[in-house]
C-alpha positions as CSV (number, residue, x, y, z in Angstrom):
1,M,1.1,-13.8,32.0
2,R,4.8,-14.4,31.9
3,I,4.5,-16.8,29.0
4,L,2.5,-14.2,27.1
5,S,5.3,-11.7,27.7
6,V,8.0,-14.1,26.5
7,L,6.0,-14.8,23.4
8,F,5.5,-11.1,22.7
9,V,9.2,-10.4,23.1
10,S,10.2,-13.4,21.0
11,A,7.9,-12.3,18.2
12,F,9.2,-8.7,18.4
13,L,12.8,-9.9,18.2
14,A,12.0,-12.3,15.3
15,A,10.6,-9.3,13.4
16,G,13.7,-7.3,14.1
17,V,16.0,-10.2,13.0
18,F,14.1,-10.5,9.7
19,A,14.8,-6.8,9.0
20,Q,18.5,-7.0,10.0
21,D,19.1,-10.1,7.9
22,W,18.4,-8.2,4.6
23,R,21.3,-6.1,3.5
24,K,22.5,-4.4,0.3
25,M,24.2,-6.8,-2.1
26,S,27.9,-6.1,-2.4
27,D,29.6,-5.5,-5.7
28,A,30.9,-9.1,-5.6
29,D,27.4,-10.4,-4.8
30,L,26.0,-8.5,-7.8
31,K,28.8,-9.6,-10.1
32,A,28.1,-13.2,-9.2
33,A,24.3,-12.9,-9.5
34,V,23.6,-10.5,-12.4
35,P,23.6,-12.2,-15.8
36,V,25.7,-10.6,-18.5
37,K,22.7,-11.1,-20.8
38,A,19.2,-11.1,-19.3
39,P,16.7,-13.5,-20.8
40,V,14.0,-11.3,-22.3
41,I,11.3,-13.2,-24.4
42,K,13.2,-14.7,-27.4
43,E,16.4,-12.7,-26.8
44,D,19.2,-12.3,-24.4
45,I,19.7,-8.6,-23.8
46,E,23.0,-7.2,-22.4
47,T,22.9,-5.8,-18.8
48,E,24.8,-2.8,-17.6
49,L,26.4,-4.1,-14.4
50,R,27.4,-0.7,-13.0
51,T,23.6,0.1,-12.7
52,A,22.8,-3.1,-10.7
53,S,21.4,-2.9,-7.3
54,G,20.0,-5.6,-4.9
55,I,19.3,-6.9,-1.5
56,T,20.0,-10.3,0.0
57,D,19.6,-12.2,3.3
58,G,22.3,-14.7,2.3
59,K,19.7,-17.2,1.0
60,A,17.3,-15.2,-1.1
61,S,17.9,-12.1,-3.1
62,V,16.2,-9.4,-5.1
63,F,18.1,-7.5,-7.7
64,G,17.7,-5.4,-10.8
65,V,19.8,-3.9,-13.5
66,V,19.3,-1.6,-16.5
67,I,19.2,-3.6,-19.8
68,I,20.7,-2.2,-23.0
69,T,17.8,-2.5,-25.5
70,A,19.3,-0.7,-28.5
71,G,19.0,-3.0,-31.5
72,Y,16.4,-5.3,-29.8
73,E,12.7,-5.7,-30.2
74,A,12.0,-4.1,-26.9
75,D,10.1,-1.2,-28.5
76,G,10.9,1.0,-25.5
77,K,8.7,-1.3,-23.3
78,Y,11.6,-2.7,-21.3
79,T,14.3,-0.8,-19.5
80,H,15.2,-3.0,-16.5
81,F,15.6,-6.6,-15.6
82,L,14.5,-7.8,-12.1
83,R,15.1,-11.1,-10.5
84,T,13.5,-12.0,-7.2
85,K,14.1,-15.2,-5.3
86,T,11.4,-14.4,-2.8
87,R,7.8,-13.3,-3.0
88,L,7.6,-9.5,-3.4
89,R,4.9,-7.0,-3.4
90,V,5.6,-3.8,-5.3
91,S,3.0,-1.2,-4.6
92,D,-0.2,-3.2,-5.0
93,L,1.3,-5.8,-7.4
94,D,2.4,-9.3,-6.2
95,L,5.4,-10.8,-7.8
96,A,6.2,-14.5,-7.4
97,P,9.9,-15.6,-7.4
98,G,11.2,-15.3,-10.9
99,D,12.5,-13.0,-13.7
100,Y,10.7,-9.9,-14.8
101,V,11.4,-7.0,-17.1
102,F,9.8,-3.6,-16.6
103,G,9.7,-0.3,-18.3
104,Y,8.1,3.1,-17.5
105,R,6.5,6.1,-19.1
106,R,6.2,9.5,-17.6
107,V,2.6,10.4,-16.7
108,D,3.3,13.9,-15.5
109,A,6.0,15.8,-13.6
110,Q,5.2,13.9,-10.4
111,S,4.7,10.3,-11.6
112,L,5.7,7.4,-13.8
113,N,3.6,4.4,-14.9
114,V,5.8,1.3,-14.4
115,T,4.7,-1.8,-16.2
116,F,6.0,-5.3,-15.3
117,Y,6.2,-8.2,-17.7
118,Q,7.3,-11.8,-17.2
119,A,10.8,-11.9,-18.7
120,M,10.5,-15.2,-20.6
121,G,7.0,-14.9,-22.0
122,G,6.5,-11.1,-22.2
123,T,3.1,-11.5,-20.5
124,V,2.0,-8.3,-18.7
125,V,2.0,-8.8,-15.0
126,G,0.6,-5.4,-14.1
127,S,1.3,-1.7,-13.7
128,I,2.1,0.5,-10.8
129,K,2.6,4.2,-10.1
130,A,6.0,5.6,-9.1
131,G,6.0,9.0,-7.5
132,V,8.7,11.6,-7.5
133,E,10.9,11.4,-4.4
134,Q,10.9,14.6,-2.3
135,K,14.1,13.9,-0.4
136,K,17.3,15.5,-1.5
137,G,20.4,13.4,-2.3
138,A,22.1,11.3,-4.9
139,I,20.0,10.1,-7.9
140,Y,20.6,6.6,-9.1
141,S,19.5,5.0,-12.4
142,F,18.3,2.1,-10.3
143,L,18.4,1.4,-6.5
144,I,16.8,-1.1,-4.2
145,V,17.1,0.1,-0.6
146,P,17.3,-2.7,2.1
147,P,14.0,-3.1,4.0
148,V,13.2,-1.7,7.4
149,G,11.0,-4.5,8.9
150,N,9.9,-6.1,5.6
151,A,9.3,-2.9,3.6
152,G,11.6,-0.8,1.5
153,K,11.8,1.4,-1.6
154,I,12.9,0.9,-5.2
155,Y,14.2,4.0,-7.0
156,I,14.2,4.7,-10.8
157,G,16.1,8.0,-11.1
158,R,14.3,10.5,-8.9
159,F,11.1,8.4,-8.8
160,S,10.3,5.6,-6.3
161,F,7.8,2.9,-5.3
162,D,7.4,0.8,-2.2
163,Y,8.0,-2.9,-1.9
164,I,7.2,-5.5,0.8
165,L,9.0,-8.8,1.2
166,K,6.6,-11.6,1.8
């Protein structure tokens, strides 16, 4: 019985350590990680560093940034660049480590349809729904909130969707 208790406590502490290891990326972290120009299909599109947000555990990271698509062939499909160095599940969509671009279209006053593409090939990965956030507070053009446990939220303006670190 004592061994079972020790195993349970160890597992509980390990889960807590996982959550505590992930933190918001500092401005210096983001400046070092975010490319000045994001690779998007056949082009390198400028990023807007001041909109960058991300999380890291010191080894892996997940970050995103608004891309400046004026003058490129984005056709309004892409608004953000996302790089993950760990497996990530956004809503019901699994993302392997890699580079992605995504864009969104308003469905109604309460939701957005967010479509993810592979950054280099432009292949559609899938779409998810982002709902309007009911909480009051600051509105960011893009924000990744550090996870509690292994789950967190990603905000696009006043809309959000859930993510899970895998």
